[in-house]
Backbone as CSV, one residue per row, in Angstrom:
resi,resn,N_x,N_y,N_z,CA_x,CA_y,CA_z,C_x,C_y,C_z
1,MET,1.051,-1.253,-0.117,0.274,0.214,0.054,1.010,1.033,-0.184
2,SER,0.514,2.510,-0.536,1.330,3.455,-1.187,1.320,4.488,0.445
3,GLN,2.288,4.783,1.028,2.468,5.510,2.230,1.138,6.497,2.109
4,LEU,0.617,6.309,3.279,-0.479,7.477,3.578,0.259,8.431,4.846
5,LYS,0.367,9.933,4.798,1.052,10.138,6.407,-0.187,11.434,6.479
6,GLU,-0.478,11.416,7.765,-1.449,11.819,8.885,-0.385,13.381,8.946
7,ILE,-0.756,14.388,8.729,-0.533,15.896,8.764,-1.365,16.100,10.084
8,GLN,-0.555,17.262,10.750,-1.152,17.621,12.232,-1.061,19.256,11.991
9,THR,-0.128,19.992,11.192,0.575,21.251,11.909,0.103,22.089,10.426
10,ILE,0.404,23.320,10.452,0.752,24.002,9.372,1.867,23.932,8.390
11,GLU,3.032,23.859,9.392,4.248,23.825,8.855,4.444,22.399,8.278
12,GLU,3.787,20.909,8.427,3.520,20.059,7.736,3.236,20.330,6.061
13,TRP,1.865,20.967,6.592,1.353,21.590,5.210,2.250,22.093,4.626
14,GLN,2.585,23.180,4.741,3.394,23.919,3.965,4.757,23.133,2.879
15,ALA,4.971,22.159,3.995,6.070,21.399,3.253,5.510,20.712,2.250
16,ALA,4.556,20.296,2.553,4.080,19.207,1.731,3.380,19.879,0.518
17,LEU,2.931,20.820,0.653,2.533,21.952,-0.507,4.108,22.604,-1.512
18,GLU,5.066,22.978,-0.842,6.101,22.642,-1.625,6.478,21.978,-2.482
19,SER,6.464,20.685,-1.831,7.636,19.234,-2.490,6.168,18.943,-3.732
20,SER,4.734,19.653,-3.594,4.050,19.221,-4.901,4.693,19.953,-6.386
21,SER,5.474,20.939,-6.036,6.246,21.292,-7.248,7.157,20.325,-7.987
22,LYS,7.343,19.166,-7.327,8.452,17.948,-7.853,7.462,16.484,-7.752
23,ARG,6.579,16.023,-7.093,5.738,15.112,-7.206,4.420,15.656,-6.963
24,PRO,3.561,15.132,-7.566,2.201,15.720,-7.193,2.113,14.778,-5.410
25,LEU,0.752,15.766,-5.151,0.339,15.409,-4.040,-1.213,15.239,-3.615
26,VAL,-1.289,14.156,-3.262,-2.652,13.936,-3.232,-3.480,14.417,-1.612
27,VAL,-4.424,14.841,-1.205,-4.442,15.638,0.305,-6.222,14.934,0.498
28,PHE,-6.469,13.835,1.290,-7.456,13.509,1.829,-8.367,14.204,3.203
29,LYS,-8.836,14.529,3.072,-9.920,15.581,4.320,-10.728,14.880,4.270
30,HIS,-10.566,14.350,5.892,-11.646,13.268,6.514,-12.496,13.586,8.022
31,SER,-13.502,13.390,8.119,-14.243,13.239,9.024,-14.198,12.470,10.239
32,THR,-13.648,12.378,11.277,-13.351,11.003,11.808,-15.319,10.682,12.614
33,THR,-16.108,11.232,12.193,-17.386,11.352,13.065,-18.576,11.545,12.152
34,CYS,-17.986,11.160,10.433,-19.190,10.915,9.437,-18.889,9.851,8.822
35,PRO,-20.627,9.549,8.859,-20.360,7.633,8.091,-20.016,8.330,6.135
36,VAL,-20.452,9.208,5.646,-20.012,9.484,4.296,-18.393,9.490,4.288
37,SER,-17.600,9.896,5.441,-16.679,10.501,5.397,-15.688,8.780,5.618
38,ALA,-16.242,7.804,6.169,-15.577,6.755,6.137,-15.801,5.874,4.899
39,ASN,-16.991,5.670,4.364,-16.911,4.961,3.489,-15.863,5.817,2.150
40,ALA,-15.782,7.367,2.093,-14.762,7.649,1.405,-13.540,7.121,1.250
41,PHE,-13.076,7.146,2.902,-12.071,6.965,3.281,-11.545,5.380,3.132
42,THR,-12.829,4.447,2.913,-12.833,3.310,2.599,-12.112,2.848,1.410
43,GLU,-12.783,3.621,0.168,-12.600,3.310,-1.451,-11.126,4.166,-1.153
44,PHE,-10.949,5.377,-0.753,-9.544,5.802,-0.887,-8.365,4.413,-0.643
45,SER,-8.485,4.276,0.732,-8.071,2.908,0.934,-7.666,2.115,-0.204
46,ASN,-9.043,1.789,-0.622,-8.435,0.630,-1.917,-7.695,0.927,-2.669
47,TYR,-8.222,2.252,-3.427,-7.151,3.084,-4.072,-5.676,2.876,-3.583
48,LEU,-5.336,3.082,-2.498,-4.140,3.347,-2.629,-3.499,1.393,-2.311
49,LYS,-4.366,0.738,-1.871,-4.040,-0.734,-1.715,-3.452,-1.382,-3.024
50,ASN,-4.736,-0.838,-4.052,-4.727,-1.278,-5.427,-3.676,-0.850,-6.284
51,ASN,-3.171,0.185,-6.135,-2.220,1.492,-7.099,-0.869,1.589,-6.754
52,GLU,-0.639,0.650,-5.983,1.041,0.738,-5.575,1.977,1.195,-6.587
53,ALA,1.725,0.925,-7.751,2.352,1.279,-8.748,2.486,1.913,-9.218
54,ALA,1.163,2.524,-9.890,1.373,3.639,-10.236,1.006,4.662,-9.169
55,SER,0.824,4.804,-8.214,0.955,5.883,-7.421,2.374,5.764,-6.651
56,ALA,3.050,4.852,-7.083,4.719,5.242,-6.455,5.735,6.575,-6.371
57,ASP,4.979,7.507,-7.389,5.624,8.896,-7.328,4.894,9.900,-6.898
58,THR,4.214,10.098,-6.190,2.745,10.430,-5.838,2.933,10.433,-4.121
59,ASP,2.633,12.036,-3.654,2.686,11.650,-2.086,1.046,11.451,-1.776
60,PHE,0.949,11.315,-0.509,-0.469,11.081,0.046,-0.394,11.742,1.097
61,ILE,-1.204,12.668,1.875,-1.327,12.756,3.172,-3.331,12.974,3.685
62,LEU,-3.012,12.774,4.680,-4.503,12.346,5.353,-4.498,13.611,6.399
63,VAL,-5.532,14.333,6.227,-6.208,15.965,7.306,-7.425,15.340,7.805
64,LYS,-7.114,15.071,9.402,-8.416,14.710,9.902,-9.005,16.094,10.390
65,VAL,-10.439,16.390,9.845,-10.506,17.986,9.696,-11.102,18.415,11.344
66,ILE,-11.429,17.515,12.208,-11.814,17.914,12.962,-10.784,18.361,14.620
67,GLU,-9.545,17.280,14.116,-9.064,17.638,14.840,-7.879,18.189,14.711
68,SER,-7.530,18.593,13.692,-6.667,19.264,12.423,-7.235,20.521,11.963
69,ARG,-7.929,20.922,12.819,-9.160,22.181,11.952,-7.959,23.488,11.413
70,PRO,-6.925,23.887,12.191,-6.362,24.757,11.464,-5.645,24.405,10.064
71,VAL,-5.262,23.137,10.081,-4.632,22.535,8.812,-5.851,22.788,7.386
72,SER,-6.683,22.373,7.830,-7.821,22.072,6.775,-8.012,23.299,6.411
73,ASN,-8.105,24.393,7.545,-8.669,25.464,6.940,-7.384,26.573,5.809
74,GLN,-6.471,26.118,6.251,-4.985,26.473,5.627,-5.352,25.977,4.063
75,ILE,-5.423,24.572,3.943,-5.425,23.973,2.591,-6.528,24.515,2.009
76,ALA,-7.818,24.888,2.977,-8.608,25.593,1.542,-8.208,26.825,1.280
77,GLU,-7.187,27.304,1.773,-6.900,29.001,1.796,-6.009,28.594,0.850
78,ASP,-4.938,27.857,0.754,-4.001,28.065,-0.152,-4.331,27.385,-1.301
79,THR,-5.327,26.752,-1.730,-5.823,25.820,-2.622,-7.106,26.289,-3.494
80,SER,-7.331,27.235,-2.691,-8.856,27.964,-3.558,-9.930,26.881,-3.472
81,VAL,-9.765,26.117,-2.906,-11.074,24.930,-2.870,-11.975,25.023,-1.567
82,LYS,-13.087,25.351,-1.713,-13.687,25.126,-0.646,-13.945,24.178,0.563
83,HIS,-14.054,24.524,1.797,-13.735,22.927,2.448,-14.879,22.359,2.356
84,GLU,-14.829,21.185,2.151,-16.089,20.115,2.646,-15.181,18.835,3.070
85,SER,-15.633,17.960,3.418,-15.208,16.584,4.115,-16.537,15.195,4.226
86,PRO,-15.616,14.173,3.221,-14.810,14.198,2.970,-14.382,14.511,1.687
87,GLN,-13.479,15.001,1.508,-12.659,15.704,0.173,-11.427,15.053,0.126
88,ILE,-10.927,15.138,-1.459,-9.744,14.860,-2.243,-8.992,15.634,-3.201
89,ILE,-8.276,16.292,-2.914,-7.526,17.267,-3.817,-6.467,16.597,-4.303
90,LEU,-5.966,16.895,-5.989,-4.935,16.294,-6.262,-4.560,17.552,-6.621
91,ILE,-2.826,17.706,-6.171,-1.928,19.401,-6.202,-1.029,18.948,-6.922
92,LYS,-0.940,19.587,-8.191,0.569,19.203,-8.458,0.890,21.148,-8.612
93,ASP,2.554,21.036,-8.610,3.012,22.528,-9.223,2.367,23.478,-7.859
94,LYS,1.983,23.211,-6.765,1.220,24.068,-5.730,0.016,24.455,-6.445
95,ALA,-0.739,23.711,-7.045,-1.969,23.926,-7.642,-2.997,23.365,-7.701
96,LYS,-4.148,23.214,-7.421,-5.202,22.301,-6.981,-5.303,22.083,-9.021
97,TYR,-5.063,20.627,-8.892,-5.309,19.936,-10.480,-6.894,19.453,-10.323
98,TRP,-7.063,18.915,-9.321,-8.335,18.366,-9.154,-9.225,17.904,-8.001
99,THR,-10.437,17.884,-7.873,-10.934,17.574,-6.831,-11.925,16.849,-6.714
100,ALA,-12.755,16.352,-5.153,-13.814,15.599,-5.232,-14.149,15.225,-4.105
101,SER,-15.425,15.593,-3.728,-16.129,15.204,-2.573,-17.305,14.411,-2.026
102,HIS,-17.556,14.120,-0.767,-18.691,13.113,-0.857,-18.504,12.001,-1.556
103,TRP,-19.750,11.535,-2.051,-20.181,10.551,-2.623,-18.922,10.448,-4.077
104,SER,-18.739,11.447,-4.225,-17.865,11.552,-6.088,-16.346,10.775,-5.404
105,ILE,-16.660,10.716,-4.118,-14.527,9.806,-3.994,-14.965,8.408,-3.999
106,THR,-14.264,7.519,-4.959,-14.537,6.662,-5.257,-13.037,6.081,-5.890
107,GLU,-12.879,4.763,-5.957,-11.595,3.568,-6.565,-11.759,4.016,-7.688
108,ALA,-12.924,3.717,-8.670,-13.118,4.145,-9.761,-13.052,5.390,-10.272
109,HIS,-13.115,6.657,-9.899,-12.932,7.718,-9.782,-11.803,8.614,-10.008
110,MET,-11.198,7.875,-9.012,-9.547,8.364,-8.857,-8.241,7.546,-10.043
111,ASN,-9.054,6.090,-9.902,-8.586,5.644,-11.102,-8.312,6.232,-12.563
112,ALA,-9.648,6.717,-12.779,-9.895,7.473,-14.055,-8.797,8.736,-14.189
113,VAL,-8.602,9.226,-12.724,-8.080,10.717,-12.943,-6.471,10.659,-12.571
114,MET,-6.001,10.100,-11.556,-4.868,9.736,-11.114,-4.102,8.362,-12.102
115,ASN,-4.451,7.283,-12.573,-3.510,6.742,-13.388,-3.249,7.099,-14.876
């Protein structure tokens, strides 16, 4: 399974955003209290497990939106993507390339965009 790193500080976010100028970055915003988010996280986890080779050159980060609200807010500001959760954002060269939220977060949808 591809490496998924949880970030909890704005400094970690800034470093991840900066690295997107070299490698694509996928941000998964997750609400630990929401059943829709739990379903989306399962789809996201399945994508990571089943696409290890395709995603080897991509960084994946997890932001728990309730526990790390300032980080979630900073991501919304830096990417100009209105906060929703669950939400997935693909960033290339420090800019939003693609985003999806709620029931649109499926393994098939991620395969179509990211492979």
